[in-house]
VMD Tcl script that builds the backbone (N, CA, C; Angstrom):
set m [mol new atoms 420]
animate dup $m
set s [atomselect $m all]
$s set {name element resname resid chain x y z} {
  {N N MET 1 A 0.774 -1.249 -0.090}
  {CA C MET 1 A 0.159 -0.108 -0.015}
  {C C MET 1 A 0.880 1.460 -0.017}
  {N N SER 2 A 1.700 1.376 -1.022}
  {CA C SER 2 A 2.689 2.696 -1.047}
  {C C SER 2 A 1.650 3.645 -1.273}
  {N N GLY 3 A 2.281 4.812 -0.368}
  {CA C GLY 3 A 1.751 5.570 -0.716}
  {C C GLY 3 A 0.108 5.934 0.181}
  {N N ALA 4 A -0.046 4.988 0.686}
  {CA C ALA 4 A -1.530 5.023 1.248}
  {C C ALA 4 A -1.796 5.946 2.585}
  {N N TRP 5 A -2.865 6.510 2.675}
  {CA C TRP 5 A -2.902 7.369 3.896}
  {C C TRP 5 A -2.690 6.615 5.111}
  {N N SER 6 A -1.966 6.901 6.192}
  {CA C SER 6 A -1.899 6.253 7.601}
  {C C SER 6 A -2.385 7.013 8.561}
  {N N THR 7 A -2.594 6.692 9.969}
  {CA C THR 7 A -2.539 7.303 11.160}
  {C C THR 7 A -2.589 6.633 12.222}
  {N N THR 8 A -1.936 7.122 13.267}
  {CA C THR 8 A -1.412 6.345 14.275}
  {C C THR 8 A -2.797 6.523 15.526}
  {N N VAL 9 A -2.926 5.368 16.168}
  {CA C VAL 9 A -4.118 5.317 17.285}
  {C C VAL 9 A -3.312 4.897 18.575}
  {N N LYS 10 A -3.175 5.381 19.781}
  {CA C LYS 10 A -2.934 4.992 20.969}
  {C C LYS 10 A -4.204 4.192 21.383}
  {N N ILE 11 A -3.257 3.048 21.874}
  {CA C ILE 11 A -4.802 2.206 22.517}
  {C C ILE 11 A -4.669 2.156 24.179}
  {N N ARG 12 A -5.919 2.659 24.290}
  {CA C ARG 12 A -6.366 3.331 25.559}
  {C C ARG 12 A -6.977 2.229 26.783}
  {N N PHE 13 A -6.974 1.926 27.824}
  {CA C PHE 13 A -7.176 1.443 28.697}
  {C C PHE 13 A -9.212 1.028 28.356}
  {N N ALA 14 A -9.771 1.732 28.099}
  {CA C ALA 14 A -11.315 1.779 27.376}
  {C C ALA 14 A -11.157 0.766 26.762}
  {N N TYR 15 A -10.252 0.652 25.632}
  {CA C TYR 15 A -10.423 -0.412 24.489}
  {C C TYR 15 A -10.040 -1.914 24.976}
  {N N CYS 16 A -9.674 -1.943 25.986}
  {CA C CYS 16 A -9.187 -3.543 26.708}
  {C C CYS 16 A -9.913 -3.884 27.405}
  {N N ASP 17 A -10.093 -5.563 27.541}
  {CA C ASP 17 A -10.844 -6.434 28.258}
  {C C ASP 17 A -9.821 -6.572 29.478}
  {N N PRO 18 A -10.393 -7.377 30.550}
  {CA C PRO 18 A -9.757 -7.794 32.022}
  {C C PRO 18 A -8.348 -8.260 31.599}
  {N N ALA 19 A -7.982 -8.798 30.204}
  {CA C ALA 19 A -6.606 -9.371 30.282}
  {C C ALA 19 A -5.931 -8.405 29.665}
  {N N GLY 20 A -6.346 -7.125 29.705}
  {CA C GLY 20 A -5.431 -6.217 29.118}
  {C C GLY 20 A -4.959 -6.341 27.630}
  {N N ILE 21 A -6.102 -6.586 26.954}
  {CA C ILE 21 A -5.917 -7.031 25.761}
  {C C ILE 21 A -6.701 -6.478 24.984}
  {N N VAL 22 A -6.746 -5.667 23.947}
  {CA C VAL 22 A -8.103 -4.811 22.905}
  {C C VAL 22 A -8.958 -5.699 22.922}
  {N N TYR 23 A -10.151 -5.692 23.411}
  {CA C TYR 23 A -11.608 -6.480 23.024}
  {C C TYR 23 A -11.784 -6.381 21.654}
  {N N PHE 24 A -12.141 -7.529 21.383}
  {CA C PHE 24 A -12.372 -7.352 19.722}
  {C C PHE 24 A -13.595 -6.493 19.215}
  {N N ALA 25 A -14.556 -6.098 19.827}
  {CA C ALA 25 A -15.381 -5.252 19.457}
  {C C ALA 25 A -15.022 -3.746 19.502}
  {N N SER 26 A -14.066 -3.708 20.192}
  {CA C SER 26 A -13.166 -2.349 20.392}
  {C C SER 26 A -12.478 -2.119 19.105}
  {N N HIS 27 A -11.712 -3.320 18.581}
  {CA C HIS 27 A -11.032 -2.717 17.317}
  {C C HIS 27 A -12.152 -2.145 16.246}
  {N N PHE 28 A -13.344 -2.575 16.038}
  {CA C PHE 28 A -14.270 -1.977 15.288}
  {C C PHE 28 A -14.490 -0.637 15.578}
  {N N ASP 29 A -14.664 -0.263 16.808}
  {CA C ASP 29 A -14.829 0.981 17.026}
  {C C ASP 29 A -13.657 1.883 16.524}
  {N N ILE 30 A -12.445 1.665 16.704}
  {CA C ILE 30 A -11.411 2.016 16.666}
  {C C ILE 30 A -11.282 2.230 14.930}
  {N N LEU 31 A -11.627 1.048 14.279}
  {CA C LEU 31 A -11.562 1.145 12.647}
  {C C LEU 31 A -12.531 2.118 11.838}
  {N N ASN 32 A -13.961 2.139 12.742}
  {CA C ASN 32 A -14.748 3.097 12.317}
  {C C ASN 32 A -14.257 4.571 12.634}
  {N N GLY 33 A -13.349 4.904 13.276}
  {CA C GLY 33 A -12.736 6.476 13.677}
  {C C GLY 33 A -11.641 6.494 12.431}
  {N N VAL 34 A -11.028 5.429 12.355}
  {CA C VAL 34 A -9.794 5.740 11.306}
  {C C VAL 34 A -10.751 5.745 9.854}
  {N N VAL 35 A -11.818 5.092 9.705}
  {CA C VAL 35 A -12.206 5.119 8.220}
  {C C VAL 35 A -12.959 7.041 8.171}
  {N N GLU 36 A -13.525 7.393 9.173}
  {CA C GLU 36 A -13.723 8.681 9.517}
  {C C GLU 36 A -12.855 9.655 9.253}
  {N N ASP 37 A -11.461 9.537 10.082}
  {CA C ASP 37 A -10.379 10.228 9.561}
  {C C ASP 37 A -9.977 10.120 8.047}
  {N N TRP 38 A -10.113 9.267 7.474}
  {CA C TRP 38 A -9.321 8.882 6.272}
  {C C TRP 38 A -10.449 9.614 5.368}
  {N N PHE 39 A -11.918 9.611 5.476}
  {CA C PHE 39 A -12.825 10.313 4.752}
  {C C PHE 39 A -12.240 11.696 4.730}
  {N N ASN 40 A -11.745 12.449 5.780}
  {CA C ASN 40 A -11.480 13.980 6.182}
  {C C ASN 40 A -9.899 14.103 5.651}
  {N N ASP 41 A -9.128 13.052 5.984}
  {CA C ASP 41 A -8.000 13.955 5.712}
  {C C ASP 41 A -7.202 12.638 4.367}
  {N N GLY 42 A -7.785 11.533 4.464}
  {CA C GLY 42 A -7.092 10.840 3.242}
  {C C GLY 42 A -7.535 11.174 1.783}
  {N N LEU 43 A -9.081 11.394 1.760}
  {CA C LEU 43 A -10.220 11.889 0.715}
  {C C LEU 43 A -10.327 13.375 0.398}
  {N N GLY 44 A -9.802 14.117 1.814}
  {CA C GLY 44 A -10.281 15.499 1.869}
  {C C GLY 44 A -11.888 15.842 1.688}
  {N N LEU 45 A -12.586 14.828 1.954}
  {CA C LEU 45 A -14.017 15.176 2.113}
  {C C LEU 45 A -14.500 15.005 3.280}
  {N N SER 46 A -15.415 15.745 3.576}
  {CA C SER 46 A -16.033 15.957 5.439}
  {C C SER 46 A -16.917 14.996 5.595}
  {N N TYR 47 A -16.289 14.246 6.364}
  {CA C TYR 47 A -17.515 13.092 6.841}
  {C C TYR 47 A -18.556 13.499 7.406}
  {N N HIS 48 A -18.560 14.513 8.086}
  {CA C HIS 48 A -19.695 15.382 8.999}
  {C C HIS 48 A -20.731 15.715 8.171}
  {N N ASP 49 A -20.278 16.354 7.013}
  {CA C ASP 49 A -21.153 17.248 6.115}
  {C C ASP 49 A -21.557 16.051 5.030}
  {N N ILE 50 A -21.196 14.857 4.991}
  {CA C ILE 50 A -21.659 13.987 3.838}
  {C C ILE 50 A -22.903 13.646 4.734}
  {N N ILE 51 A -22.449 12.943 5.897}
  {CA C ILE 51 A -23.788 12.311 6.810}
  {C C ILE 51 A -24.665 13.472 7.347}
  {N N GLY 52 A -24.180 14.401 7.778}
  {CA C GLY 52 A -24.978 15.351 8.499}
  {C C GLY 52 A -25.868 16.244 7.614}
  {N N ARG 53 A -25.228 17.064 6.849}
  {CA C ARG 53 A -25.704 17.891 5.534}
  {C C ARG 53 A -26.359 17.228 4.489}
  {N N ARG 54 A -25.580 16.470 4.036}
  {CA C ARG 54 A -26.055 15.621 2.638}
  {C C ARG 54 A -26.926 14.370 2.953}
  {N N ARG 55 A -26.947 14.068 4.383}
  {CA C ARG 55 A -27.945 12.811 4.308}
  {C C ARG 55 A -27.481 11.292 3.713}
  {N N VAL 56 A -26.410 11.469 3.340}
  {CA C VAL 56 A -25.654 10.433 2.854}
  {C C VAL 56 A -24.883 9.487 3.758}
  {N N GLY 57 A -25.586 8.242 4.131}
  {CA C GLY 57 A -25.111 7.215 5.089}
  {C C GLY 57 A -23.840 6.552 4.583}
  {N N LEU 58 A -23.224 6.247 5.243}
  {CA C LEU 58 A -21.562 5.429 4.788}
  {C C LEU 58 A -21.669 4.450 5.906}
  {N N GLY 59 A -22.648 3.370 6.067}
  {CA C GLY 59 A -22.671 2.499 6.992}
  {C C GLY 59 A -22.012 1.349 6.193}
  {N N TYR 60 A -21.855 0.252 7.088}
  {CA C TYR 60 A -21.164 -1.004 6.680}
  {C C TYR 60 A -22.121 -2.195 6.459}
  {N N VAL 61 A -21.775 -2.968 5.200}
  {CA C VAL 61 A -22.827 -3.912 4.846}
  {C C VAL 61 A -22.235 -5.150 5.348}
  {N N HIS 62 A -20.393 -5.170 5.355}
  {CA C HIS 62 A -19.787 -6.005 5.759}
  {C C HIS 62 A -18.557 -5.407 6.599}
  {N N ALA 63 A -18.414 -6.113 7.687}
  {CA C ALA 63 A -17.024 -5.976 8.511}
  {C C ALA 63 A -16.654 -7.324 9.049}
  {N N GLY 64 A -15.488 -7.270 8.911}
  {CA C GLY 64 A -14.584 -8.501 9.252}
  {C C GLY 64 A -13.163 -7.983 9.602}
  {N N ALA 65 A -12.790 -9.018 10.307}
  {CA C ALA 65 A -11.347 -8.954 10.804}
  {C C ALA 65 A -10.560 -9.994 11.095}
  {N N ASP 66 A -9.021 -9.828 10.728}
  {CA C ASP 66 A -8.273 -11.152 11.059}
  {C C ASP 66 A -7.461 -10.619 12.226}
  {N N PHE 67 A -7.411 -11.154 13.237}
  {CA C PHE 67 A -6.565 -10.479 14.377}
  {C C PHE 67 A -5.193 -11.342 14.173}
  {N N ARG 68 A -3.980 -11.071 14.393}
  {CA C ARG 68 A -2.852 -11.902 14.004}
  {C C ARG 68 A -2.070 -11.547 15.430}
  {N N LEU 69 A -1.905 -10.508 16.071}
  {CA C LEU 69 A -1.117 -10.255 17.401}
  {C C LEU 69 A -2.106 -9.506 18.561}
  {N N PRO 70 A -1.931 -9.649 19.421}
  {CA C PRO 70 A -2.594 -8.817 20.467}
  {C C PRO 70 A -2.458 -7.626 20.472}
  {N N ALA 71 A -3.386 -6.340 20.900}
  {CA C ALA 71 A -2.990 -4.989 21.198}
  {C C ALA 71 A -3.132 -4.856 22.652}
  {N N ARG 72 A -2.516 -4.225 23.177}
  {CA C ARG 72 A -2.337 -3.939 24.744}
  {C C ARG 72 A -2.361 -2.563 24.814}
  {N N MET 73 A -2.831 -1.902 26.000}
  {CA C MET 73 A -2.909 -0.643 26.638}
  {C C MET 73 A -1.466 0.133 26.410}
  {N N GLY 74 A -1.783 1.245 25.789}
  {CA C GLY 74 A -0.516 1.698 25.450}
  {C C GLY 74 A 0.168 1.703 24.222}
  {N N ASP 75 A 0.004 0.890 23.680}
  {CA C ASP 75 A 0.721 0.481 22.043}
  {C C ASP 75 A 0.164 1.436 21.330}
  {N N ARG 76 A 0.882 1.505 20.212}
  {CA C ARG 76 A 0.215 2.771 19.019}
  {C C ARG 76 A 0.241 1.915 17.688}
  {N N LEU 77 A -0.862 1.950 17.397}
  {CA C LEU 77 A -1.063 0.918 16.118}
  {C C LEU 77 A -1.097 2.068 14.837}
  {N N THR 78 A -0.464 1.832 13.904}
  {CA C THR 78 A -0.600 2.603 12.492}
  {C C THR 78 A -1.608 1.672 11.847}
  {N N TYR 79 A -2.540 2.405 10.946}
  {CA C TYR 79 A -3.400 1.951 10.560}
  {C C TYR 79 A -3.526 2.577 8.954}
  {N N ARG 80 A -3.601 1.729 8.210}
  {CA C ARG 80 A -3.186 2.103 6.612}
  {C C ARG 80 A -5.060 1.742 5.927}
  {N N VAL 81 A -5.023 2.434 5.059}
  {CA C VAL 81 A -6.408 2.594 4.293}
  {C C VAL 81 A -6.333 2.056 3.034}
  {N N ALA 82 A -6.926 0.818 2.115}
  {CA C ALA 82 A -6.667 0.598 0.912}
  {C C ALA 82 A -7.834 0.366 0.477}
  {N N VAL 83 A -8.100 1.094 -0.705}
  {CA C VAL 83 A -9.714 0.709 -1.626}
  {C C VAL 83 A -9.419 -0.381 -2.133}
  {N N GLU 84 A -10.223 -1.047 -2.031}
  {CA C GLU 84 A -10.420 -2.695 -3.036}
  {C C GLU 84 A -10.781 -2.596 -4.164}
  {N N ARG 85 A -11.740 -1.668 -3.903}
  {CA C ARG 85 A -12.622 -1.485 -5.497}
  {C C ARG 85 A -13.591 -0.420 -5.472}
  {N N ILE 86 A -14.365 -0.227 -5.915}
  {CA C ILE 86 A -15.414 0.931 -6.341}
  {C C ILE 86 A -16.672 0.531 -7.075}
  {N N GLY 87 A -17.422 -0.041 -6.152}
  {CA C GLY 87 A -18.879 -0.800 -6.627}
  {C C GLY 87 A -19.672 0.233 -7.233}
  {N N GLY 88 A -21.052 -0.049 -7.363}
  {CA C GLY 88 A -22.021 1.181 -8.012}
  {C C GLY 88 A -22.690 1.676 -6.290}
  {N N ARG 89 A -22.692 0.948 -5.709}
  {CA C ARG 89 A -23.358 1.658 -4.426}
  {C C ARG 89 A -22.282 1.070 -3.176}
  {N N SER 90 A -21.116 0.648 -3.246}
  {CA C SER 90 A -20.714 0.120 -2.164}
  {C C SER 90 A -19.018 0.432 -2.522}
  {N N LEU 91 A -18.192 0.536 -1.390}
  {CA C LEU 91 A -16.720 1.103 -1.285}
  {C C LEU 91 A -15.899 -0.104 -0.417}
  {N N PRO 92 A -15.621 -1.104 -0.806}
  {CA C PRO 92 A -14.923 -2.224 -0.204}
  {C C PRO 92 A -13.607 -1.669 0.180}
  {N N LEU 93 A -12.840 -1.652 1.371}
  {CA C LEU 93 A -11.725 -1.115 1.877}
  {C C LEU 93 A -11.178 -2.417 2.581}
  {N N LYS 94 A -9.756 -2.326 2.401}
  {CA C LYS 94 A -8.701 -3.483 3.501}
  {C C LYS 94 A -8.262 -2.101 4.369}
  {N N VAL 95 A -8.316 -2.300 5.617}
  {CA C VAL 95 A -7.411 -1.588 6.634}
  {C C VAL 95 A -6.391 -2.337 7.082}
  {N N THR 96 A -5.171 -2.094 7.489}
  {CA C THR 96 A -4.363 -2.838 8.219}
  {C C THR 96 A -4.066 -2.016 9.339}
  {N N ALA 97 A -3.675 -2.394 10.475}
  {CA C ALA 97 A -3.097 -2.033 11.647}
  {C C ALA 97 A -1.903 -3.019 11.718}
  {N N THR 98 A -0.556 -2.055 12.022}
  {CA C THR 98 A 0.790 -2.492 12.462}
  {C C THR 98 A 1.112 -2.003 13.867}
  {N N ARG 99 A 2.091 -2.561 14.248}
  {CA C ARG 99 A 3.017 -2.389 15.628}
  {C C ARG 99 A 4.397 -2.366 15.241}
  {N N ASP 100 A 4.805 -1.311 15.534}
  {CA C ASP 100 A 6.738 -1.542 14.968}
  {C C ASP 100 A 6.822 -2.368 13.750}
  {N N GLY 101 A 5.759 -2.187 12.562}
  {CA C GLY 101 A 6.196 -2.839 11.505}
  {C C GLY 101 A 5.365 -4.316 11.435}
  {N N ALA 102 A 5.040 -5.136 12.573}
  {CA C ALA 102 A 4.536 -6.174 12.791}
  {C C ALA 102 A 2.715 -5.961 12.437}
  {N N GLU 103 A 2.002 -7.199 11.573}
  {CA C GLU 103 A 0.606 -6.781 11.612}
  {C C GLU 103 A 0.140 -7.182 12.647}
  {N N VAL 104 A -0.911 -6.419 13.095}
  {CA C VAL 104 A -1.836 -6.585 14.054}
  {C C VAL 104 A -2.884 -7.071 13.921}
  {N N LEU 105 A -3.790 -6.460 12.842}
  {CA C LEU 105 A -4.861 -7.017 12.300}
  {C C LEU 105 A -4.990 -6.444 10.988}
  {N N THR 106 A -5.774 -7.178 10.083}
  {CA C THR 106 A -6.053 -6.804 8.734}
  {C C THR 106 A -7.608 -6.748 8.847}
  {N N ALA 107 A -8.413 -6.021 8.421}
  {CA C ALA 107 A -9.855 -5.649 8.445}
  {C C ALA 107 A -10.328 -5.514 7.166}
  {N N SER 108 A -11.584 -6.145 6.856}
  {CA C SER 108 A -12.245 -5.951 5.371}
  {C C SER 108 A -13.474 -5.316 5.825}
  {N N LEU 109 A -13.535 -3.763 5.106}
  {CA C LEU 109 A -14.867 -3.410 5.382}
  {C C LEU 109 A -15.397 -2.843 4.242}
  {N N VAL 110 A -16.848 -3.023 4.047}
  {CA C VAL 110 A -17.587 -2.592 2.826}
  {C C VAL 110 A -18.554 -1.407 3.193}
  {N N ILE 111 A -18.257 -0.438 2.712}
  {CA C ILE 111 A -19.166 0.699 3.110}
  {C C ILE 111 A -20.270 0.740 1.982}
  {N N VAL 112 A -21.648 0.901 2.586}
  {CA C VAL 112 A -22.724 0.941 1.196}
  {C C VAL 112 A -23.336 2.212 1.494}
  {N N THR 113 A -23.584 3.078 0.739}
  {CA C THR 113 A -23.897 4.689 0.393}
  {C C THR 113 A -25.319 4.426 0.372}
  {N N THR 114 A -25.804 5.351 1.579}
  {CA C THR 114 A -27.259 5.355 1.226}
  {C C THR 114 A -27.935 6.714 1.206}
  {N N ASP 115 A -29.067 6.863 1.070}
  {CA C ASP 115 A -30.020 8.181 1.425}
  {C C ASP 115 A -30.506 7.504 2.950}
  {N N ILE 116 A -30.184 8.518 3.829}
  {CA C ILE 116 A -30.588 8.133 5.044}
  {C C ILE 116 A -31.831 8.347 5.476}
  {N N ASP 117 A -32.619 9.530 5.209}
  {CA C ASP 117 A -34.002 9.699 5.139}
  {C C ASP 117 A -34.808 8.735 4.638}
  {N N ARG 118 A -34.495 7.806 3.424}
  {CA C ARG 118 A -35.158 6.973 2.936}
  {C C ARG 118 A -34.807 5.411 3.386}
  {N N ALA 119 A -33.515 5.280 4.063}
  {CA C ALA 119 A -33.034 3.989 4.512}
  {C C ALA 119 A -33.021 3.157 2.879}
  {N N LYS 120 A -32.348 3.657 1.915}
  {CA C LYS 120 A -32.458 2.675 0.657}
  {C C LYS 120 A -30.905 3.148 0.456}
  {N N ALA 121 A -30.381 2.092 -0.168}
  {CA C ALA 121 A -29.085 2.067 -1.059}
  {C C ALA 121 A -28.919 2.830 -2.201}
  {N N ILE 122 A -28.001 4.079 -2.277}
  {CA C ILE 122 A -27.971 4.865 -3.407}
  {C C ILE 122 A -26.588 4.745 -4.198}
  {N N PRO 123 A -26.615 5.181 -5.408}
  {CA C PRO 123 A -25.130 5.025 -6.117}
  {C C PRO 123 A -24.165 5.894 -5.369}
  {N N VAL 124 A -22.837 5.540 -5.485}
  {CA C VAL 124 A -21.826 6.390 -4.544}
  {C C VAL 124 A -21.762 7.631 -5.293}
  {N N PRO 125 A -22.081 8.362 -4.707}
  {CA C PRO 125 A -21.744 9.957 -5.020}
  {C C PRO 125 A -20.671 10.318 -5.467}
  {N N ASP 126 A -20.814 11.343 -6.700}
  {CA C ASP 126 A -19.734 11.436 -7.681}
  {C C ASP 126 A -18.133 11.756 -7.080}
  {N N ASP 127 A -18.677 12.519 -5.850}
  {CA C ASP 127 A -17.546 13.354 -5.215}
  {C C ASP 127 A -16.497 12.047 -4.384}
  {N N ILE 128 A -17.350 11.432 -3.887}
  {CA C ILE 128 A -16.840 10.233 -3.131}
  {C C ILE 128 A -16.101 8.977 -4.010}
  {N N ARG 129 A -16.649 9.051 -5.412}
  {CA C ARG 129 A -16.349 8.050 -6.421}
  {C C ARG 129 A -15.101 8.759 -6.586}
  {N N ALA 130 A -14.894 9.997 -7.150}
  {CA C ALA 130 A -13.649 10.608 -7.567}
  {C C ALA 130 A -12.857 10.484 -6.787}
  {N N ALA 131 A -12.929 10.935 -5.428}
  {CA C ALA 131 A -11.996 10.695 -4.544}
  {C C ALA 131 A -11.326 9.355 -4.213}
  {N N ALA 132 A -12.024 8.918 -4.064}
  {CA C ALA 132 A -11.658 7.421 -3.782}
  {C C ALA 132 A -10.986 6.610 -5.099}
  {N N THR 133 A -11.389 6.758 -6.303}
  {CA C THR 133 A -10.623 6.492 -7.282}
  {C C THR 133 A -9.158 7.246 -7.548}
  {N N ALA 134 A -9.109 8.383 -7.660}
  {CA C ALA 134 A -7.780 9.285 -7.387}
  {C C ALA 134 A -6.824 8.629 -5.879}
  {N N TYR 135 A -7.409 8.417 -5.116}
  {CA C TYR 135 A -6.746 7.623 -4.027}
  {C C TYR 135 A -6.377 6.181 -4.492}
  {N N ARG 136 A -7.157 5.229 -5.184}
  {CA C ARG 136 A -6.912 3.976 -5.419}
  {C C ARG 136 A -5.651 4.069 -6.312}
  {N N GLU 137 A -5.489 4.917 -7.032}
  {CA C GLU 137 A -4.802 4.915 -8.243}
  {C C GLU 137 A -3.283 5.164 -7.867}
  {N N LYS 138 A -3.412 6.682 -6.894}
  {CA C LYS 138 A -2.100 6.567 -6.116}
  {C C LYS 138 A -1.444 5.688 -5.157}
  {N N THR 139 A -2.330 4.931 -4.580}
  {CA C THR 139 A -1.841 3.779 -3.881}
  {C C THR 139 A -1.517 2.646 -4.080}
  {N N ALA 140 A -1.905 2.560 -5.432}
  {CA C ALA 140 A -1.514 1.179 -6.102}
  {C C ALA 140 A -0.414 0.618 -6.658}
}
mol reanalyze $m
mol bondsrecalc $m
mol representation Tube
mol addrep $m
């Protein structure tokens, strides 16, 4: 994923289970925050504006992860986002998290664009399609 946008997330106590390891569901909360930041900083599109003003939903129709190593409180994980393809109404992403170069997790997330008010899938809006296409070409 050369040229891919990345961000670093500090693992906090709140993300961890009693064993001191990130609880699997917390990984998905973190991933959602990473995707939100990627829209803002990696694509240059306001996530808040897309959902709030434009009423375009960016929910997940699929979310899965392979956990390779445990993450613990105090770790700093680097997340990278790759656009796998751009569908008619969906945007499949691959997100990897590493710690000191070692892969901690790989997530597969498929965003479906929706009309929030009608609760119906809609075509990926042109500006999102253009930004995701440019990002994919830059990182290929």
